[in-house]
Every structure is written in C-alpha cells, then in structure tokens.
mmCIF file of the N, C-alpha and C atoms, coordinates in Angstrom:
data_MODEL
# 
_entry.id   MODEL 
# 
loop_
_atom_site.group_PDB 
_atom_site.id 
_atom_site.type_symbol 
_atom_site.label_atom_id 
_atom_site.label_alt_id 
_atom_site.label_comp_id 
_atom_site.label_asym_id 
_atom_site.label_entity_id 
_atom_site.label_seq_id 
_atom_site.pdbx_PDB_ins_code 
_atom_site.Cartn_x 
_atom_site.Cartn_y 
_atom_site.Cartn_z 
_atom_site.occupancy 
_atom_site.B_iso_or_equiv 
_atom_site.pdbx_formal_charge 
_atom_site.auth_seq_id 
_atom_site.auth_comp_id 
_atom_site.auth_asym_id 
_atom_site.auth_atom_id 
_atom_site.pdbx_PDB_model_num 
ATOM 1   N N  . UNK A 1 1  ? 9.113   -5.690  7.752   1.00 0.00 ? 1  UNK A N  1 
ATOM 2   C CA . UNK A 1 1  ? 8.473   -6.629  8.784   1.00 0.00 ? 1  UNK A CA 1 
ATOM 3   C C  . UNK A 1 1  ? 7.081   -7.155  7.991   1.00 0.00 ? 1  UNK A C  1 
ATOM 4   N N  . UNK A 1 2  ? 6.599   -8.175  8.055   1.00 0.00 ? 2  UNK A N  1 
ATOM 5   C CA . UNK A 1 2  ? 5.207   -8.517  7.548   1.00 0.00 ? 2  UNK A CA 1 
ATOM 6   C C  . UNK A 1 2  ? 4.023   -8.187  8.648   1.00 0.00 ? 2  UNK A C  1 
ATOM 7   N N  . UNK A 1 3  ? 3.514   -7.940  7.994   1.00 0.00 ? 3  UNK A N  1 
ATOM 8   C CA . UNK A 1 3  ? 1.543   -7.562  8.665   1.00 0.00 ? 3  UNK A CA 1 
ATOM 9   C C  . UNK A 1 3  ? 1.233   -9.119  8.757   1.00 0.00 ? 3  UNK A C  1 
ATOM 10  N N  . UNK A 1 4  ? 0.584   -9.657  9.793   1.00 0.00 ? 4  UNK A N  1 
ATOM 11  C CA . UNK A 1 4  ? -0.488  -10.333 10.141  1.00 0.00 ? 4  UNK A CA 1 
ATOM 12  C C  . UNK A 1 4  ? -1.518  -10.154 8.942   1.00 0.00 ? 4  UNK A C  1 
ATOM 13  N N  . UNK A 1 5  ? -1.929  -11.199 8.145   1.00 0.00 ? 5  UNK A N  1 
ATOM 14  C CA . UNK A 1 5  ? -3.405  -11.150 7.781   1.00 0.00 ? 5  UNK A CA 1 
ATOM 15  C C  . UNK A 1 5  ? -4.513  -11.783 8.244   1.00 0.00 ? 5  UNK A C  1 
ATOM 16  N N  . UNK A 1 6  ? -5.629  -11.610 8.456   1.00 0.00 ? 6  UNK A N  1 
ATOM 17  C CA . UNK A 1 6  ? -6.188  -12.611 8.554   1.00 0.00 ? 6  UNK A CA 1 
ATOM 18  C C  . UNK A 1 6  ? -7.229  -13.414 7.141   1.00 0.00 ? 6  UNK A C  1 
ATOM 19  N N  . UNK A 1 7  ? -7.324  -14.677 7.237   1.00 0.00 ? 7  UNK A N  1 
ATOM 20  C CA . UNK A 1 7  ? -8.237  -15.288 6.370   1.00 0.00 ? 7  UNK A CA 1 
ATOM 21  C C  . UNK A 1 7  ? -9.492  -14.960 5.683   1.00 0.00 ? 7  UNK A C  1 
ATOM 22  N N  . UNK A 1 8  ? -10.031 -13.845 6.613   1.00 0.00 ? 8  UNK A N  1 
ATOM 23  C CA . UNK A 1 8  ? -11.408 -13.240 6.417   1.00 0.00 ? 8  UNK A CA 1 
ATOM 24  C C  . UNK A 1 8  ? -10.680 -11.916 5.495   1.00 0.00 ? 8  UNK A C  1 
ATOM 25  N N  . UNK A 1 9  ? -9.948  -11.276 5.783   1.00 0.00 ? 9  UNK A N  1 
ATOM 26  C CA . UNK A 1 9  ? -9.113  -9.977  5.047   1.00 0.00 ? 9  UNK A CA 1 
ATOM 27  C C  . UNK A 1 9  ? -8.989  -10.465 3.682   1.00 0.00 ? 9  UNK A C  1 
ATOM 28  N N  . UNK A 1 10 ? -8.225  -11.800 3.790   1.00 0.00 ? 10 UNK A N  1 
ATOM 29  C CA . UNK A 1 10 ? -7.575  -12.195 2.251   1.00 0.00 ? 10 UNK A CA 1 
ATOM 30  C C  . UNK A 1 10 ? -8.709  -12.529 1.612   1.00 0.00 ? 10 UNK A C  1 
ATOM 31  N N  . UNK A 1 11 ? -10.013 -13.395 1.876   1.00 0.00 ? 11 UNK A N  1 
ATOM 32  C CA . UNK A 1 11 ? -11.478 -13.838 1.282   1.00 0.00 ? 11 UNK A CA 1 
ATOM 33  C C  . UNK A 1 11 ? -11.857 -12.143 0.908   1.00 0.00 ? 11 UNK A C  1 
ATOM 34  N N  . UNK A 1 12 ? -12.272 -11.270 1.439   1.00 0.00 ? 12 UNK A N  1 
ATOM 35  C CA . UNK A 1 12 ? -12.627 -9.914  1.321   1.00 0.00 ? 12 UNK A CA 1 
ATOM 36  C C  . UNK A 1 12 ? -11.887 -9.154  -0.246  1.00 0.00 ? 12 UNK A C  1 
ATOM 37  N N  . UNK A 1 13 ? -10.488 -9.095  0.002   1.00 0.00 ? 13 UNK A N  1 
ATOM 38  C CA . UNK A 1 13 ? -9.810  -9.051  -1.005  1.00 0.00 ? 13 UNK A CA 1 
ATOM 39  C C  . UNK A 1 13 ? -10.335 -9.713  -2.454  1.00 0.00 ? 13 UNK A C  1 
ATOM 40  N N  . UNK A 1 14 ? -10.406 -10.949 -2.349  1.00 0.00 ? 14 UNK A N  1 
ATOM 41  C CA . UNK A 1 14 ? -10.513 -11.528 -3.364  1.00 0.00 ? 14 UNK A CA 1 
ATOM 42  C C  . UNK A 1 14 ? -11.654 -11.641 -3.783  1.00 0.00 ? 14 UNK A C  1 
ATOM 43  N N  . UNK A 1 15 ? -12.653 -11.505 -3.132  1.00 0.00 ? 15 UNK A N  1 
ATOM 44  C CA . UNK A 1 15 ? -14.332 -11.239 -3.285  1.00 0.00 ? 15 UNK A CA 1 
ATOM 45  C C  . UNK A 1 15 ? -14.520 -10.046 -3.815  1.00 0.00 ? 15 UNK A C  1 
ATOM 46  N N  . UNK A 1 16 ? -13.663 -8.688  -4.159  1.00 0.00 ? 16 UNK A N  1 
ATOM 47  C CA . UNK A 1 16 ? -13.775 -7.825  -4.697  1.00 0.00 ? 16 UNK A CA 1 
ATOM 48  C C  . UNK A 1 16 ? -12.824 -7.511  -6.053  1.00 0.00 ? 16 UNK A C  1 
ATOM 49  N N  . UNK A 1 17 ? -12.225 -8.286  -5.915  1.00 0.00 ? 17 UNK A N  1 
ATOM 50  C CA . UNK A 1 17 ? -12.070 -9.020  -7.609  1.00 0.00 ? 17 UNK A CA 1 
ATOM 51  C C  . UNK A 1 17 ? -12.818 -9.176  -8.813  1.00 0.00 ? 17 UNK A C  1 
ATOM 52  N N  . UNK A 1 18 ? -12.638 -8.639  -9.899  1.00 0.00 ? 18 UNK A N  1 
ATOM 53  C CA . UNK A 1 18 ? -14.229 -9.169  -10.938 1.00 0.00 ? 18 UNK A CA 1 
ATOM 54  C C  . UNK A 1 18 ? -13.957 -10.325 -11.292 1.00 0.00 ? 18 UNK A C  1 
ATOM 55  N N  . UNK A 1 19 ? -14.995 -11.257 -11.791 1.00 0.00 ? 19 UNK A N  1 
ATOM 56  C CA . UNK A 1 19 ? -14.995 -12.533 -11.829 1.00 0.00 ? 19 UNK A CA 1 
ATOM 57  C C  . UNK A 1 19 ? -14.052 -12.876 -12.818 1.00 0.00 ? 19 UNK A C  1 
ATOM 58  N N  . UNK A 1 20 ? -13.285 -12.272 -13.625 1.00 0.00 ? 20 UNK A N  1 
ATOM 59  C CA . UNK A 1 20 ? -12.427 -12.202 -14.677 1.00 0.00 ? 20 UNK A CA 1 
ATOM 60  C C  . UNK A 1 20 ? -10.836 -12.305 -14.402 1.00 0.00 ? 20 UNK A C  1 
ATOM 61  N N  . UNK A 1 21 ? -10.678 -11.790 -12.885 1.00 0.00 ? 21 UNK A N  1 
ATOM 62  C CA . UNK A 1 21 ? -9.593  -11.758 -12.547 1.00 0.00 ? 21 UNK A CA 1 
ATOM 63  C C  . UNK A 1 21 ? -8.539  -12.481 -12.949 1.00 0.00 ? 21 UNK A C  1 
ATOM 64  N N  . UNK A 1 22 ? -7.273  -12.568 -12.807 1.00 0.00 ? 22 UNK A N  1 
ATOM 65  C CA . UNK A 1 22 ? -6.378  -13.304 -13.113 1.00 0.00 ? 22 UNK A CA 1 
ATOM 66  C C  . UNK A 1 22 ? -5.255  -13.060 -11.668 1.00 0.00 ? 22 UNK A C  1 
ATOM 67  N N  . UNK A 1 23 ? -4.407  -13.985 -12.010 1.00 0.00 ? 23 UNK A N  1 
ATOM 68  C CA . UNK A 1 23 ? -3.244  -14.118 -10.702 1.00 0.00 ? 23 UNK A CA 1 
ATOM 69  C C  . UNK A 1 23 ? -2.619  -12.949 -10.800 1.00 0.00 ? 23 UNK A C  1 
ATOM 70  N N  . UNK A 1 24 ? -2.384  -12.051 -12.120 1.00 0.00 ? 24 UNK A N  1 
ATOM 71  C CA . UNK A 1 24 ? -1.234  -11.039 -11.745 1.00 0.00 ? 24 UNK A CA 1 
ATOM 72  C C  . UNK A 1 24 ? -2.421  -9.895  -11.302 1.00 0.00 ? 24 UNK A C  1 
ATOM 73  N N  . UNK A 1 25 ? -3.719  -9.829  -11.505 1.00 0.00 ? 25 UNK A N  1 
ATOM 74  C CA . UNK A 1 25 ? -4.411  -8.965  -10.766 1.00 0.00 ? 25 UNK A CA 1 
ATOM 75  C C  . UNK A 1 25 ? -4.398  -8.644  -9.541  1.00 0.00 ? 25 UNK A C  1 
ATOM 76  N N  . UNK A 1 26 ? -4.468  -10.244 -8.435  1.00 0.00 ? 26 UNK A N  1 
ATOM 77  C CA . UNK A 1 26 ? -4.732  -10.704 -7.585  1.00 0.00 ? 26 UNK A CA 1 
ATOM 78  C C  . UNK A 1 26 ? -3.086  -10.339 -6.634  1.00 0.00 ? 26 UNK A C  1 
ATOM 79  N N  . UNK A 1 27 ? -2.158  -10.405 -7.359  1.00 0.00 ? 27 UNK A N  1 
ATOM 80  C CA . UNK A 1 27 ? -0.752  -10.240 -7.127  1.00 0.00 ? 27 UNK A CA 1 
ATOM 81  C C  . UNK A 1 27 ? -0.844  -8.846  -6.679  1.00 0.00 ? 27 UNK A C  1 
ATOM 82  N N  . UNK A 1 28 ? -1.166  -8.075  -7.739  1.00 0.00 ? 28 UNK A N  1 
ATOM 83  C CA . UNK A 1 28 ? -0.894  -6.428  -7.877  1.00 0.00 ? 28 UNK A CA 1 
ATOM 84  C C  . UNK A 1 28 ? -1.887  -5.717  -6.761  1.00 0.00 ? 28 UNK A C  1 
ATOM 85  N N  . UNK A 1 29 ? -3.084  -6.537  -6.624  1.00 0.00 ? 29 UNK A N  1 
ATOM 86  C CA . UNK A 1 29 ? -3.837  -6.321  -5.122  1.00 0.00 ? 29 UNK A CA 1 
ATOM 87  C C  . UNK A 1 29 ? -3.470  -6.188  -4.406  1.00 0.00 ? 29 UNK A C  1 
ATOM 88  N N  . UNK A 1 30 ? -2.978  -7.459  -3.877  1.00 0.00 ? 30 UNK A N  1 
ATOM 89  C CA . UNK A 1 30 ? -1.831  -8.176  -2.518  1.00 0.00 ? 30 UNK A CA 1 
ATOM 90  C C  . UNK A 1 30 ? -0.641  -6.683  -2.660  1.00 0.00 ? 30 UNK A C  1 
ATOM 91  N N  . UNK A 1 31 ? -0.071  -6.361  -3.593  1.00 0.00 ? 31 UNK A N  1 
ATOM 92  C CA . UNK A 1 31 ? 1.056   -5.692  -3.446  1.00 0.00 ? 31 UNK A CA 1 
ATOM 93  C C  . UNK A 1 31 ? 0.709   -4.465  -2.933  1.00 0.00 ? 31 UNK A C  1 
ATOM 94  N N  . UNK A 1 32 ? -0.528  -3.702  -3.604  1.00 0.00 ? 32 UNK A N  1 
ATOM 95  C CA . UNK A 1 32 ? -1.132  -2.381  -3.626  1.00 0.00 ? 32 UNK A CA 1 
ATOM 96  C C  . UNK A 1 32 ? -1.550  -2.225  -1.915  1.00 0.00 ? 32 UNK A C  1 
ATOM 97  N N  . UNK A 1 33 ? -1.707  -3.363  -1.634  1.00 0.00 ? 33 UNK A N  1 
ATOM 98  C CA . UNK A 1 33 ? -2.551  -3.333  -0.134  1.00 0.00 ? 33 UNK A CA 1 
ATOM 99  C C  . UNK A 1 33 ? -1.292  -3.470  0.359   1.00 0.00 ? 33 UNK A C  1 
ATOM 100 N N  . UNK A 1 34 ? -0.269  -4.341  0.731   1.00 0.00 ? 34 UNK A N  1 
ATOM 101 C CA . UNK A 1 34 ? 1.227   -3.887  1.408   1.00 0.00 ? 34 UNK A CA 1 
ATOM 102 C C  . UNK A 1 34 ? 1.577   -2.504  1.308   1.00 0.00 ? 34 UNK A C  1 
ATOM 103 N N  . UNK A 1 35 ? 1.678   -2.223  0.299   1.00 0.00 ? 35 UNK A N  1 
ATOM 104 C CA . UNK A 1 35 ? 2.451   -1.061  0.274   1.00 0.00 ? 35 UNK A CA 1 
ATOM 105 C C  . UNK A 1 35 ? 1.810   -0.096  1.047   1.00 0.00 ? 35 UNK A C  1 
ATOM 106 N N  . UNK A 1 36 ? 0.238   0.204   0.950   1.00 0.00 ? 36 UNK A N  1 
ATOM 107 C CA . UNK A 1 36 ? -0.560  1.001   1.756   1.00 0.00 ? 36 UNK A CA 1 
ATOM 108 C C  . UNK A 1 36 ? -0.025  0.937   3.228   1.00 0.00 ? 36 UNK A C  1 
ATOM 109 N N  . UNK A 1 37 ? -0.374  -0.587  3.836   1.00 0.00 ? 37 UNK A N  1 
ATOM 110 C CA . UNK A 1 37 ? -0.341  -0.557  4.891   1.00 0.00 ? 37 UNK A CA 1 
ATOM 111 C C  . UNK A 1 37 ? 1.437   0.022   5.737   1.00 0.00 ? 37 UNK A C  1 
ATOM 112 N N  . UNK A 1 38 ? 2.304   -0.822  4.580   1.00 0.00 ? 38 UNK A N  1 
ATOM 113 C CA . UNK A 1 38 ? 3.444   0.109   5.248   1.00 0.00 ? 38 UNK A CA 1 
ATOM 114 C C  . UNK A 1 38 ? 3.249   1.649   5.307   1.00 0.00 ? 38 UNK A C  1 
ATOM 115 N N  . UNK A 1 39 ? 2.810   2.138   4.586   1.00 0.00 ? 39 UNK A N  1 
ATOM 116 C CA . UNK A 1 39 ? 2.888   3.659   4.504   1.00 0.00 ? 39 UNK A CA 1 
ATOM 117 C C  . UNK A 1 39 ? 2.268   4.087   5.889   1.00 0.00 ? 39 UNK A C  1 
ATOM 118 N N  . UNK A 1 40 ? 1.290   3.460   6.014   1.00 0.00 ? 40 UNK A N  1 
ATOM 119 C CA . UNK A 1 40 ? 0.206   3.770   7.243   1.00 0.00 ? 40 UNK A CA 1 
ATOM 120 C C  . UNK A 1 40 ? 0.866   3.658   8.470   1.00 0.00 ? 40 UNK A C  1 
ATOM 121 N N  . UNK A 1 41 ? 2.086   2.114   8.379   1.00 0.00 ? 41 UNK A N  1 
ATOM 122 C CA . UNK A 1 41 ? 2.613   2.120   9.557   1.00 0.00 ? 41 UNK A CA 1 
ATOM 123 C C  . UNK A 1 41 ? 4.112   3.070   9.716   1.00 0.00 ? 41 UNK A C  1 
ATOM 124 N N  . UNK A 1 42 ? 4.201   3.480   8.730   1.00 0.00 ? 42 UNK A N  1 
ATOM 125 C CA . UNK A 1 42 ? 5.355   4.607   8.458   1.00 0.00 ? 42 UNK A CA 1 
ATOM 126 C C  . UNK A 1 42 ? 4.933   5.754   9.271   1.00 0.00 ? 42 UNK A C  1 
ATOM 127 N N  . UNK A 1 43 ? 3.612   6.573   8.692   1.00 0.00 ? 43 UNK A N  1 
ATOM 128 C CA . UNK A 1 43 ? 3.377   7.501   9.291   1.00 0.00 ? 43 UNK A CA 1 
ATOM 129 C C  . UNK A 1 43 ? 2.535   7.588   10.593  1.00 0.00 ? 43 UNK A C  1 
ATOM 130 N N  . UNK A 1 44 ? 2.484   6.269   11.367  1.00 0.00 ? 44 UNK A N  1 
ATOM 131 C CA . UNK A 1 44 ? 2.191   5.811   12.701  1.00 0.00 ? 44 UNK A CA 1 
ATOM 132 C C  . UNK A 1 44 ? 3.353   6.306   13.582  1.00 0.00 ? 44 UNK A C  1 
ATOM 133 N N  . UNK A 1 45 ? 4.295   5.449   13.057  1.00 0.00 ? 45 UNK A N  1 
ATOM 134 C CA . UNK A 1 45 ? 5.803   5.980   13.700  1.00 0.00 ? 45 UNK A CA 1 
ATOM 135 C C  . UNK A 1 45 ? 6.470   7.003   13.633  1.00 0.00 ? 45 UNK A C  1 
ATOM 136 N N  . UNK A 1 46 ? 6.286   7.873   12.650  1.00 0.00 ? 46 UNK A N  1 
ATOM 137 C CA . UNK A 1 46 ? 6.654   9.223   12.584  1.00 0.00 ? 46 UNK A CA 1 
ATOM 138 C C  . UNK A 1 46 ? 7.970   9.099   11.761  1.00 0.00 ? 46 UNK A C  1 
ATOM 139 N N  . UNK A 1 47 ? 8.026   8.231   10.552  1.00 0.00 ? 47 UNK A N  1 
ATOM 140 C CA . UNK A 1 47 ? 8.609   8.122   9.638   1.00 0.00 ? 47 UNK A CA 1 
ATOM 141 C C  . UNK A 1 47 ? 8.504   8.810   8.509   1.00 0.00 ? 47 UNK A C  1 
ATOM 142 N N  . UNK A 1 48 ? 8.311   9.920   8.449   1.00 0.00 ? 48 UNK A N  1 
ATOM 143 C CA . UNK A 1 48 ? 7.699   10.737  7.118   1.00 0.00 ? 48 UNK A CA 1 
ATOM 144 C C  . UNK A 1 48 ? 8.547   12.102  6.962   1.00 0.00 ? 48 UNK A C  1 
ATOM 145 N N  . UNK A 1 49 ? 8.729   12.722  5.541   1.00 0.00 ? 49 UNK A N  1 
ATOM 146 C CA . UNK A 1 49 ? 9.210   13.782  5.647   1.00 0.00 ? 49 UNK A CA 1 
ATOM 147 C C  . UNK A 1 49 ? 8.311   14.745  5.184   1.00 0.00 ? 49 UNK A C  1 
ATOM 148 N N  . UNK A 1 50 ? 8.403   16.300  5.247   1.00 0.00 ? 50 UNK A N  1 
ATOM 149 C CA . UNK A 1 50 ? 7.505   17.214  4.847   1.00 0.00 ? 50 UNK A CA 1 
ATOM 150 C C  . UNK A 1 50 ? 7.887   17.393  3.394   1.00 0.00 ? 50 UNK A C  1 
ATOM 151 N N  . UNK A 1 51 ? 6.494   17.716  2.928   1.00 0.00 ? 51 UNK A N  1 
ATOM 152 C CA . UNK A 1 51 ? 6.349   17.628  1.475   1.00 0.00 ? 51 UNK A CA 1 
ATOM 153 C C  . UNK A 1 51 ? 7.515   18.768  0.630   1.00 0.00 ? 51 UNK A C  1 
ATOM 154 N N  . UNK A 1 52 ? 7.629   19.641  1.632   1.00 0.00 ? 52 UNK A N  1 
ATOM 155 C CA . UNK A 1 52 ? 8.354   20.611  0.789   1.00 0.00 ? 52 UNK A CA 1 
ATOM 156 C C  . UNK A 1 52 ? 10.382  19.996  0.905   1.00 0.00 ? 52 UNK A C  1 
ATOM 157 N N  . UNK A 1 53 ? 10.333  19.679  2.149   1.00 0.00 ? 53 UNK A N  1 
ATOM 158 C CA . UNK A 1 53 ? 12.003  18.854  2.062   1.00 0.00 ? 53 UNK A CA 1 
ATOM 159 C C  . UNK A 1 53 ? 11.876  17.954  0.717   1.00 0.00 ? 53 UNK A C  1 
ATOM 160 N N  . UNK A 1 54 ? 10.897  17.149  0.129   1.00 0.00 ? 54 UNK A N  1 
ATOM 161 C CA . UNK A 1 54 ? 11.043  16.582  -0.824  1.00 0.00 ? 54 UNK A CA 1 
ATOM 162 C C  . UNK A 1 54 ? 10.943  17.061  -2.013  1.00 0.00 ? 54 UNK A C  1 
ATOM 163 N N  . UNK A 1 55 ? 10.152  18.245  -2.157  1.00 0.00 ? 55 UNK A N  1 
ATOM 164 C CA . UNK A 1 55 ? 10.280  19.186  -3.238  1.00 0.00 ? 55 UNK A CA 1 
ATOM 165 C C  . UNK A 1 55 ? 11.469  19.985  -3.463  1.00 0.00 ? 55 UNK A C  1 
ATOM 166 N N  . UNK A 1 56 ? 11.977  19.973  -2.612  1.00 0.00 ? 56 UNK A N  1 
ATOM 167 C CA . UNK A 1 56 ? 13.636  20.654  -2.728  1.00 0.00 ? 56 UNK A CA 1 
ATOM 168 C C  . UNK A 1 56 ? 14.557  19.941  -3.176  1.00 0.00 ? 56 UNK A C  1 
ATOM 169 N N  . UNK A 1 57 ? 14.346  18.514  -2.658  1.00 0.00 ? 57 UNK A N  1 
ATOM 170 C CA . UNK A 1 57 ? 15.437  17.394  -2.796  1.00 0.00 ? 57 UNK A CA 1 
ATOM 171 C C  . UNK A 1 57 ? 15.138  17.041  -4.375  1.00 0.00 ? 57 UNK A C  1 
ATOM 172 N N  . UNK A 1 58 ? 14.168  17.341  -4.897  1.00 0.00 ? 58 UNK A N  1 
ATOM 173 C CA . UNK A 1 58 ? 14.023  16.938  -6.486  1.00 0.00 ? 58 UNK A CA 1 
ATOM 174 C C  . UNK A 1 58 ? 13.975  17.931  -7.385  1.00 0.00 ? 58 UNK A C  1 
ATOM 175 N N  . UNK A 1 59 ? 14.111  19.546  -6.654  1.00 0.00 ? 59 UNK A N  1 
ATOM 176 C CA . UNK A 1 59 ? 14.118  20.666  -7.430  1.00 0.00 ? 59 UNK A CA 1 
ATOM 177 C C  . UNK A 1 59 ? 12.555  20.870  -8.289  1.00 0.00 ? 59 UNK A C  1 
ATOM 178 N N  . UNK A 1 60 ? 11.756  20.691  -7.111  1.00 0.00 ? 60 UNK A N  1 
ATOM 179 C CA . UNK A 1 60 ? 10.082  20.964  -7.611  1.00 0.00 ? 60 UNK A CA 1 
ATOM 180 C C  . UNK A 1 60 ? 9.554   21.669  -7.043  1.00 0.00 ? 60 UNK A C  1 
ATOM 181 N N  . UNK A 1 61 ? 8.949   22.658  -7.413  1.00 0.00 ? 61 UNK A N  1 
ATOM 182 C CA . UNK A 1 61 ? 8.318   24.276  -7.344  1.00 0.00 ? 61 UNK A CA 1 
ATOM 183 C C  . UNK A 1 61 ? 7.180   23.661  -6.569  1.00 0.00 ? 61 UNK A C  1 
ATOM 184 N N  . UNK A 1 62 ? 6.128   24.488  -5.832  1.00 0.00 ? 62 UNK A N  1 
ATOM 185 C CA . UNK A 1 62 ? 5.005   24.399  -5.179  1.00 0.00 ? 62 UNK A CA 1 
ATOM 186 C C  . UNK A 1 62 ? 3.762   24.732  -5.956  1.00 0.00 ? 62 UNK A C  1 
# 
C-alpha cells in the first residue's frame, strides 16, 4: 500500500539533501523514508514480532 506524500513533504526531503546530492542520494532517502513509514504502520497495526522470537529463529543469544 502506498502512502500519500504531500509536495511540501517532498520539498522538505529534497531541501535537506546536500547541495551536491545525486539522483541516487535522493532515491536512497525516498527508499529509507518509505521503509520507515511502512515499519511504523506495521507497528501501529500490530504486525510485529517479539525480539526473543526473532533471536530464537536465527539462533542468536541475548
């Protein structure tokens, strides 16, 4: 599901980039923002797993 982004939010993201930013820099920032937004939505919707469950799945200790 895509999240609606206002032009103001897009401009703010672009304005925070350094003056010599590349298209790749911009695409990375957009990607990171989208992943964070998806994670927050998952968290709000209860689509999360306990850390101990993930550690057990991958055989990690605390």
